[in-house]
Phi, psi and omega in degrees: 000320179297320179297321180298312181294325177297318180294319179297314180298319180298319179294320179297315179299318180298318180296316180298316180296318179297317178298318180296317179297319178298316181298314179297319179299317181295317178298320179296321178299319177297319179298311181295324177298316179297317179296321180296322180292332183272353183297130183290140178255130178260121181271114182276169177293155181060037179270155179238122177287124190242127173257108188236188183296338181275001182271116178243110184275128176236153180273328188221151176301334182289347178277348184285128177245113178213167179116221189303320186262000184230023185294333181266358181283117184267000180290150180252120178275125177233142183280144184306313182300320179295322178297313181296321177293323180295316179294321177297318180292321181297333181302324182250006180274115183295339179284334180266119184261345181180180179238137176240123179259114186228050184240110177287325178231101185269124184268090180198159178277173183300311183289331177295316178297320176305312182296317180294320177301314180297321179295321179290322175302318178293321178302322183296338178295342179286345184091354177284154185280154170226115179242157177223147179222142180217157173249269173259096195263125175287164180297319179297318180294321179291324177303318176289311186295334182295346178287346184292158174298318180225140177242124182247138183235144175297141181303335177248021183272187180201156176238116183275073180261111192220351186090189185247145175210157176228144179235123182256131179266133183245144185239006186300308181296324177299313180296318179296318182299319186259011174072034178260118178271144180225116177266124184240130173233128181214159170238121178117118181292341178268358182283082192273003180301332184265353182303322180302340180263353185247335189224175174243008178208170181283132181291156177305321180295318181290323177299321179298310183289323178294318178299316179296315180300308183299318181291323176299311183293317182291323177301316180296310185287318182293323178297317180296318179296315181298316179296315181298322183270001179057048179244136175301139185299323178294318179292322179299319178298317179298320180295318179292313180301326183271356181057036183296337179295342181288340179252116187304320181294323179286325175300321177290315182300320184261023168071016173289330177230156181265332182198148176259111181217161176281161182299321179299320178294324178297313179297321180295324178297319178294320177301318178296321178299325181269002180060038178275146177284164185306318185271354179284142183277140174279118183273103176258129180245123179289162176302315181298317179294319180294317178300319181292336184292337180234015185294337184269011179298152184299128180232037178276166178101198185287148188232148161254118182270136172251112178262115183270134177230100184239138176103189180289155181260125187226155168285157173100197187236107178213179185243317193281355172227206180257103180253131190302314182300316181296316184286330173300318178294315178303313184294318179295320178299317179292324179297324184266355180276110184293337179283338178276113184263341178203155182234132170253123180260108183266113185254129174221073190215138174273003178100198182161234183295129177293319181296313180296321178299319181294319178298316181294318179301316180302314181294325177293324176296324177291320178299318182298332180293339184256329183206159182302140178231114180244139181251138175236129179265140173263229180294323185226136168212070190237147178054241179302329177295328175280322181304315184287354176274354190284005174263358191288147168289327180204144181241125173254133176238149171280155179303325184262009179296135172278112195236146171102251184052050181284092183192168186220146177209165173221137178236124184234105179275151172212164195229037185298310185296313181294327178292315181296320179298335181255020173077022180254125178234165176219155175225157190231136168239126186222157179269334184229168186300326184234031177300330181238055180291340175226136176220136177301334181269329186247356177081207184254137177289159177306321178294321178298318177299316179298318181295315181293324177299316177298321179295315179298314180296319179295320179295321179297316180298322178294319177303305183297324180302311181295326177294318179298323180292318182283320185269355178056049176231166180279166177302318182295320179297315181289321179299326180293328179257004180266237180063021180086003184286138179258136181239155169287163179301322180299313180292323180299323176294319182297323184262006171085016178280342175225166183269316186218153167268120184189172184265177174300321177299319179298319180294319179297315180298318180293320179298317179296319179296317181295329178275356180073031182267131174259327178231128182197167169231160183261130179239135186261141177223146355289163180286154179293144174288146173284161176305325179295316180296319178298318182299310183289331175295322181289348180281355177299129187300315182295320180295320179299311181298319179297318181291323178298315179296316181299316180294329184283315187258352180094151186297316183297315179293326179295322179295325175293316179300321180301322185299333184249354183236336188281113181297331180299332181275352190238355197266357185203175176293132188241146165244095189212145175266142191275348190214168175237149176239124182232149175272082182275000000 
């Protein structure tokens, strides 16, 4: 028996030691990873700034995913503002001779690609070359790459140029089949976030707004591609409709590409362009590396702060989306920081909690009383994402920003039928008339429905009120363009929902001008998490399970699963847009 206990104890000690060694090893990996990221990059003469597959463009530090679940991910996340500044700096940097775009699948949003494209167009004014190369090229990557002087394609490659489409998933029959009841209250015939629970097809109102949105965005992007490639717009439409980019020879014939060559030949061509000898190395500098090469420059003095707000809007305290407690603290810190002379609020959000949106708006209104507040829209500024912009002195939108969605809804699921079919019943004892106005088994009482309807209507009126104050329009004018309808940035400018079409850079410049600053630097908030903070954040049990499921079934399928299982999406009155549009 003594021998048995000794063996058990020895095994326990061995397991503990192994766990400790693993933990120490993992921490060391994080340390070395962090050190590697901080290593200074020296930009040599005859260098080429390279946008490659490892480039992941993010709008906000909160979008960065690293740590426990991303330790093997070799992509480098770089912030959009830093990318635009890097291209601007490269324009006058004698060490940088040109730009090479080598990304088959470019990880960036629509408005981000627009901004980078515009920055490269400006870079070309320097007389330096811009070339692009592709293998199996996504539509988003081609949209960026088409800005190049020359586009080269692999002889067995393809360009997935197909136009835009959207597919909406519906759950009504699923809910009916399994006895799941869903009570829906909404204001706005265009507030289509709840349609998947009410119908089996897209409503005429939603088809109208989706059609307008897709055509606005595609007209903008397709025109730019056609102009860059010097293709007649009618012919470009025919090429897209026929999917000719999928066949390399047809892509070449119809001017989508300039030449079919191998990657080695492409690199050799650039070497010849730079007059490099055969044995001389081609110096390619990634965006992340180039940004890092000058990141330690002096940034003391007066500041324009850019506060990034990306993702859904939620109550509570979190990091990877927009959480009210966290953002209230950020806003108060900026309000009290004497070095911050103006604030640009960069919004990239489809909305979320009405209550959290209201809290954030209030704090921004207090900030505005002390210093200029300018808003810049990214890919999305819809519903709650638009609501929190209503404290701004001025609003800048990108042409392709999904804007507006001024509407409110509530979704309340219950499981009476499925419970009854499986022999589950419930009974209630209560102290007051409406102590149990909602039950997961019995749904919402008629009085509860009436009460929630009043709440939704009241929230909508409050939403429209703040919009009327900021946009200087009447309730009727805003109500006419509201009702949950989503507009492109171009249309939003036409109907007065935004002030200007412009980039984040434009917003920063205006904020500095309004604050009377001649010399300043830009500081980003919130600050990036360290590898240690990311690691310990990833140890959250709920986060681990969610990430495991997401990795297993894929991001797109996980987002569908969220719509029917995530309590955070169902528990309160929402200001939220139901979908995303991407140039895939």
